[in-house]
Backbone as JSON, one array per atom type, in Angstrom:
{
  "sequence": "MSRICDICGKGPVFGGSFCRRGMAKKKGGVGINITGRSKRVFYPNLQVVRVKKDNETLKIKACASCIKAGKTIVA",
  "N": [[1.13, -1.05, 0.04], [0.86, 2.0, -0.89], [1.86, 5.08, 0.17], [1.95, 7.45, -0.93], [0.28, 10.72, -2.3], [-2.3, 10.89, -4.53], [-2.61, 13.24, -6.29], [-0.95, 15.4, -6.05], [1.48, 13.81, -5.34], [2.74, 14.08, -2.98], [4.95, 12.11, -1.08], [6.64, 10.37, 1.73], [9.04, 11.68, 3.68], [12.17, 11.63, 5.07], [14.05, 12.12, 7.84], [15.19, 13.55, 11.19], [15.09, 13.07, 14.44], [15.73, 14.33, 17.59], [16.93, 13.92, 21.15], [17.27, 16.07, 23.67], [18.85, 17.99, 26.17], [19.38, 19.84, 29.87], [18.97, 23.24, 30.23], [18.19, 25.9, 28.43], [20.42, 28.92, 27.78], [19.16, 31.47, 27.85], [17.54, 31.15, 29.22], [18.32, 30.9, 32.08], [20.13, 28.21, 32.16], [23.26, 26.2, 31.54], [23.18, 25.71, 28.88], [22.02, 23.66, 25.83], [22.15, 20.59, 25.65], [22.19, 18.16, 22.93], [21.79, 14.55, 23.29], [21.63, 12.21, 21.92], [20.54, 10.92, 18.94], [18.46, 9.74, 16.23], [16.86, 8.1, 13.83], [13.97, 8.81, 11.33], [10.52, 8.78, 10.34], [8.75, 11.04, 8.11], [5.2, 10.96, 7.27], [2.76, 11.6, 4.96], [-0.59, 13.11, 5.78], [-2.48, 11.63, 4.66], [-5.76, 10.92, 3.28], [-8.48, 8.87, 2.43], [-10.59, 9.22, -0.36], [-13.55, 9.6, -2.09], [-14.48, 10.24, -5.87], [-15.53, 11.61, -8.43], [-15.75, 10.82, -11.9], [-15.74, 11.05, -14.94], [-18.64, 9.92, -14.88], [-18.41, 7.88, -13.55], [-17.57, 6.83, -10.03], [-14.52, 6.64, -8.27], [-12.03, 5.77, -6.17], [-9.34, 7.57, -4.49], [-5.95, 8.26, -2.66], [-5.8, 11.29, -1.45], [-3.85, 13.87, 0.05], [-4.16, 16.29, 3.12], [-3.74, 18.64, 2.23], [-4.27, 18.92, -0.16], [-7.23, 18.22, -0.37], [-7.83, 20.29, 1.23], [-7.21, 22.63, -0.55], [-9.45, 22.19, -2.42], [-8.8, 20.32, -4.78], [-9.54, 17.78, -5.14], [-11.94, 17.66, -5.74], [-12.12, 18.11, -9.04], [-10.37, 16.37, -9.92]],
  "CA": [[-0.01, 0.15, -0.11], [1.64, 3.2, -1.17], [1.66, 6.21, 0.99], [1.86, 9.28, -1.73], [-0.72, 11.11, -2.87], [-2.77, 10.46, -6.29], [-2.82, 14.37, -6.91], [0.09, 16.08, -6.11], [2.65, 12.9, -5.32], [3.53, 14.12, -2.1], [4.88, 10.86, -0.46], [7.34, 9.65, 2.86], [10.44, 12.01, 3.88], [13.24, 10.89, 5.98], [14.79, 13.33, 8.6], [15.59, 13.02, 11.95], [14.66, 12.9, 15.73], [16.81, 14.69, 18.48], [16.69, 14.39, 22.48], [17.53, 17.46, 24.21], [18.87, 17.79, 27.91], [19.59, 20.88, 29.92], [17.96, 24.32, 29.94], [18.72, 27.13, 27.73], [21.2, 29.78, 28.72], [18.58, 32.65, 28.21], [16.56, 31.13, 30.75], [19.21, 30.9, 33.26], [21.07, 27.27, 32.08], [24.32, 26.36, 31.24], [23.05, 25.6, 27.21], [21.42, 22.7, 25.84], [23.03, 19.71, 24.84], [21.85, 16.47, 22.32], [21.97, 13.12, 23.67], [20.98, 11.11, 21.45], [19.55, 10.79, 17.92], [17.48, 8.8, 15.87], [16.31, 8.22, 12.36], [12.68, 8.95, 11.58], [10.05, 8.99, 8.3], [7.55, 11.86, 8.43], [4.45, 10.54, 6.26], [1.74, 12.77, 4.69], [-1.52, 12.88, 5.94], [-3.59, 10.58, 3.37], [-7.25, 10.36, 3.37], [-9.18, 7.93, 0.99], [-11.44, 9.57, -0.9], [-14.43, 9.37, -3.15], [-14.06, 11.28, -6.52], [-16.64, 11.42, -10.16], [-14.93, 11.03, -12.69], [-17.08, 10.52, -16.18], [-19.78, 9.12, -14.12], [-17.63, 6.77, -12.22], [-16.81, 7.16, -8.5], [-13.03, 5.99, -7.89], [-11.44, 5.99, -4.39], [-8.23, 7.85, -4.32], [-5.62, 8.73, -1.57], [-5.38, 12.39, -1.18], [-3.43, 14.88, 1.38], [-5.28, 16.84, 3.65], [-3.58, 20.4, 1.6], [-5.19, 18.56, -1.9], [-8.8, 18.19, -0.29], [-8.43, 21.61, 1.62], [-7.6, 23.35, -1.82], [-10.45, 21.7, -3.36], [-8.16, 19.45, -5.85], [-10.5, 16.89, -5.42], [-13.53, 17.75, -7.1], [-11.77, 18.38, -10.18], [-9.74, 14.86, -10.24]],
  "C": [[0.96, 1.25, 0.26], [1.35, 4.2, -0.51], [2.06, 7.56, -0.11], [0.52, 9.05, -1.9], [-0.92, 11.28, -4.43], [-2.8, 11.99, -7.03], [-1.36, 15.24, -7.0], [1.15, 15.03, -5.74], [3.33, 13.24, -4.3], [3.79, 12.73, -1.63], [6.09, 11.07, 1.15], [8.31, 10.59, 2.97], [11.21, 11.7, 5.1], [13.87, 12.16, 6.4], [15.09, 12.55, 10.02], [15.03, 13.15, 13.45], [15.75, 13.53, 16.93], [16.43, 14.65, 19.57], [17.43, 15.27, 22.93], [18.01, 17.21, 25.64], [19.68, 18.92, 28.04], [18.48, 22.26, 29.28], [18.65, 25.49, 29.27], [19.11, 28.06, 28.04], [20.35, 31.13, 28.31], [17.77, 32.55, 28.97], [17.24, 30.57, 32.06], [20.1, 29.69, 33.32], [22.44, 28.03, 31.58], [23.74, 26.17, 29.5], [22.21, 23.93, 27.16], [22.18, 21.61, 24.95], [22.35, 18.44, 24.31], [22.88, 15.43, 22.71], [21.38, 12.25, 23.02], [20.01, 11.75, 20.0], [19.42, 9.74, 17.42], [16.62, 9.16, 14.34], [15.02, 8.13, 12.43], [12.16, 8.86, 10.01], [8.59, 10.19, 9.19], [6.65, 11.2, 7.34], [3.57, 11.67, 6.28], [0.62, 12.42, 5.09], [-2.61, 12.82, 5.04], [-4.78, 10.21, 4.16], [-7.65, 9.39, 2.27], [-10.77, 8.81, 0.87], [-12.1, 9.4, -1.98], [-14.39, 10.08, -4.56], [-14.9, 10.47, -7.47], [-16.05, 11.82, -10.79], [-15.61, 10.14, -13.99], [-17.52, 9.81, -15.96], [-19.37, 7.97, -13.78], [-17.29, 7.38, -10.58], [-15.76, 6.13, -8.55], [-12.76, 6.78, -6.2], [-10.48, 6.59, -4.49], [-7.76, 8.4, -3.17], [-5.46, 10.06, -1.96], [-4.87, 13.05, -0.35], [-4.3, 15.54, 1.49], [-4.84, 18.04, 2.73], [-4.23, 20.13, 0.57], [-6.42, 18.98, -0.93], [-9.01, 19.57, 0.07], [-8.57, 22.95, 0.82], [-8.0, 22.9, -2.69], [-9.76, 20.93, -4.8], [-9.07, 18.19, -6.17], [-11.87, 16.38, -5.94], [-13.31, 17.54, -8.45], [-11.56, 16.83, -10.64], [-10.5, 13.69, -10.77]]
}
């Protein structure tokens, strides 16, 4: 099952997550240190939407930003 938007092609993005320890200098601490790094994946907010196309009803996966922009009505 692919996690890609059928309209705009938005898909998973790979990034990192940091664990931090300590208090910021501007709050009176000695500084924040990064104590751990881990790889993670950011997935798009995909929803299954019914779309009418040529008198047929299709189910497509669309991201929330395409649904808000109204791109699913025409597709």
